[in-house]
N, C-alpha and C positions, 0 to 999 in steps of 0.2 A: 297548614295546619300544625298542630303541635301535637309534636309525638314524643311519651313521655320515656319510649325505649328502654321498656324493659325496668325501669330505675330499680325498682324497689325491691323483689325479691332476691338480686345480686348484693343490695347494699348492707342489709340485714345478715349475713350469714355470719356464725359465729360471732355474732355482737353479745348473745345471753352469756357465753363462755367469757367470752374476752373481760367482759365486766365483775362477773364473778373473781376471775384470778389477778384483777386490779386489785383485788382488798379493799376497795371503798367501807368507808363504814357510815353509820348513821348519823348524819350530821344534823339532826333534829334538836331543836331546842325548846321547843314548846307543841308539837303535835296536839290537837284533841280528840282522841282516839273513839269517843262518847258523843259527838255532837249531834246537833238535830239537821246538821245540814248537809245535803248536794254535795253540796261543795263549799271548802270553807281556805282561809289563807295560815299558813304555817312557817312559822319563823325555823329558816337553818340560818345554820353559822357560815357555810358558805357562800350560800346563795340569796340571804336575804329571805323575805315573804315570798312564798309561792304558794299558786293552789294546788288544793289538794283533796280529795274526797273530804267524806265525810265522817271515814275512819283516820286522818290524816298522811293519804296515801297520797303522792306527790303527782302529779299529773306531769304530761309531756309534749311539744309541739315536735312535728316532725315537718321538715324545708321544704320537697319537693311537694307538699301538700297546699303550696301558696294560693293558688286558685279556686282553692275551698273546697277540693274534692278529696276523700281520704283515697290515698295512694298505697298504702301500706296494705297488703294482703296475703296470702298463703303462707309461707314461713313467718317471713315477717310479724303478722298478728300473732305467733306463737309466743315470740318473746315482747311484743308489744300490743298489750288487750288492749280493745277498746274500750273509750270509756261512756256510759252512756245513762241516760235516767230514763226508766220507763212510767213514773209517777206523774206526768202532765208538767206544772211547773215548778219550776227547779226552786230548791230551798238554798239562799244563798246565803251566805255567813255574812262576818261585820267587813265593811273594806272589800270587797267588791259589789261590783253594779251589775244587776240581774240584766238589764238590757243590752250586756257586752258577750254574754250567752245565748247559744239558739241550737239547732241540730244539723244534722247534714243524712240524706239518705246514702247508703254506702251502696255496692255495686252489689256484693249478698243480699239486696232488703233490709238490710238493719240499720238502723237509724244510729247516731255518732254524736253526744254531745259538744259544742266548738266553743273557743273564745276567739272573740275577733273578729269568727270566720275562720277559725284556724281547728280543725280534729284535736280532739284531746286524747291520749293513750296514757295506761301505767306503762312500766316496764318492769316485766317478771326478774329481773335481777336484781327489784329493792328487795332488800330481805322484811323491813318491818317499815313502819310508819315514817315519816321523815326522809327516807335515806333520799340521795340522789345519786346513784350510781350511775342512771341511766345520762348523763347529762354531760354532752359534747359527744359522744360514741359517734365515729365514723365523720362527722363535723357533721350529721343530719338530724342530731334529735339535740332538744334542751329544755331546761327545764318552763314549765308555763310561769311565768310573772308577769303580773297583772301591770307591773308599773318598766316594763320595756317600753325606751322610745323608739327599738329599730327591731327589727326580725332580719332573718336572713332567707333565703328562698332559693332552692335547684332546680333547676328544668332547665329545659328545653331552649335557647334566646331563638325567637322570631319576630323579624323584622318587620316593617309595614310594608315590605315588599314581599313578605309573606315566605321567603325562602327562612330556613333555618341558618343559624350563626354556633362558628363557636370560638374561643381565644385559643388562637396558635401559642405556640413556646416562647415565640419571642413578642405575644403581644396582641400582633396582629386578628383582628375580626375576618374570617374566614368563613365561607358557606360549608355548611358540616354538623352533622349529627354529635351534641355532645351534653350531657349536662352539664350548666354552669351555675356555681354557688354567687350567689351576689344581693346586696342589701335592699330592704324594701322599707317600707313603712310597716306600722302596726297591723294595717289591713289590709299589704300584700300589696302595694304599687311600688313599681320600679322605682328607682333613684338612680340618674347619670349624674356623671362629668362631661366637661365640655374642654376637648382638649386645646385650644386656643385659651382658656384660662390659667393664669401665673396661681402663683403660689396667693393664697386668701386674697383673691383681686376676681371678681366679676367683669371679665371680660363681653360678654352677652350682651346683659338685660340693658335698654336702654335708660334714657332717665328718666323719661317719663311714662316708662313701663311699659310702654307701650306694645310691647313682644317679649309679657310676659305670661300671655295665654300660652304661649306656643310651648317654651320649655317653664312654666312657674319655678320661681324662685321655690327651694326648704328650707324647712326651718320647726324646730322641738328642742323643746329644754330635754336635753338628756340627764333621765332619772336611771334607768338600769336599762342592758346591754345582756345580749347572748354573752356565754363565755368565749368564743371565738370569736370578739371585738374587743378592742382595747382603746378604756373610756378617753387616755392621753392623747390620742391620735384625730379628736374633735376639736374642734373651735368651733368660732362663729364670728361673722361677717357684719359689717352694715352698711346696705346695698344703696347709694345715692344718697346718703344719709337719711333716709327712711324704714328703708326692712332689713329686719333682720334674717340675715342665712346660714344654715349650719354647713360647715366643713371638713370634709375628712383628709388628714396629711397635708393641708391646704390648698387641697380641691371644692371649689365652692358647689356643693348638694340642688339636682333640680329633680323635678319631676318629666312628662312627656305628656302635652296636652291632649294626644289623640290616644294616649293607654288609659282605657274609659274599665278595663277590664282588672278582675286583679290576677297581678302575676304577668297582664303586658308585657313588654320589651319591645316595643315597634320601633322605640327610638333609634334601636342599635344599627339598622339602616339609615337614618334618615342625617345627612345628605347624603353622604355614603360610609359603609361600615367603619366602623372606630370612630368616626368625630367625636360621638356620643356614647360613652362607653358606659355600659352600668358600673356599680362601685362593688368592690371584691376589697375583699382584706387584705390582700398581697399586693394591692394594687401600688406602684411607684407612687412618690411623692410631688407634687407638686413643683415644677421650675422655683428655683428659690424658698424653696416651703423651711420655714422654723418655726417656733412656737409660738410666735407672737404673730397676731392677725394686723392684717393692711398688708398696703403697697408704700410706704413712707408717709404716706398723707394719714392714713390710720383708719379710712374709710371704705374702703371693700372695694372701690366704683370703680378700678382700673383706671382714673385718668392720669396715669403717667404712662400711661399706652396706647396707640393707637389700636382703636377697636378692631380686631379680622372678623372678618364677613364669617356668622356660622353654616350658609349655605343653605338657610332655611327659613 
């Protein structure tokens, strides 16, 4: 069973003071402090267009909320107040889609507005509309950007065998309790790499894509990313001349078919721990990685190697 391991109360200690001492200023270029919208886009010089409330106050996402449940409680809420709209239908500004917003019931009995299933928060250290002082704090808070192609989750890894896993200092997957930050898609679905792949080379997917349901290839056009990610580390390959696949540091990216809920990480134990690792920002590059996709024949399908058995 997943354990949040008291995540959040300890993560936010001193965040407010730290942000103020950092001296971050107002990065907004044109917030609309008098709009009739509950949520709107505001343009910032450092983060592009981000989601704000009707007064232009920037809203944030919290990486431990990947499962769609708000985990910011206690002292955390003092620094990161909940954003909620109590007027029924949300009034959405230009450039935003109403159907991407929703709400979740918090454990304190109050509702909280969500975007793509992620609960939305203010940062108490933002002194004025358009400020983005909270972005990147503790590597768990990021401005709410409607154009994110990927997001980061911070949670306990739980394998298909129902055991808890952590990543040790050598990068091995061992049983244990620890909060791990890793990549997910914008709806909170976990992404993986296959350790038998090589740089820009998918060694798993059959030519007829017959095994794609188990480890579906992942692709998205990269538009905007959380500030922890470096866009230069992403690329894409064409698998068997047919399907595009996103890569990170040369590693082709996959979903795990049996991950059916937001935040599931069942693939970390299949067929053995560490064969299909989650994707982390500091993961080592794929063997032979360079900035040019392909494996010599340019199709990213691994034809120049014997396909290893993924064991599943």
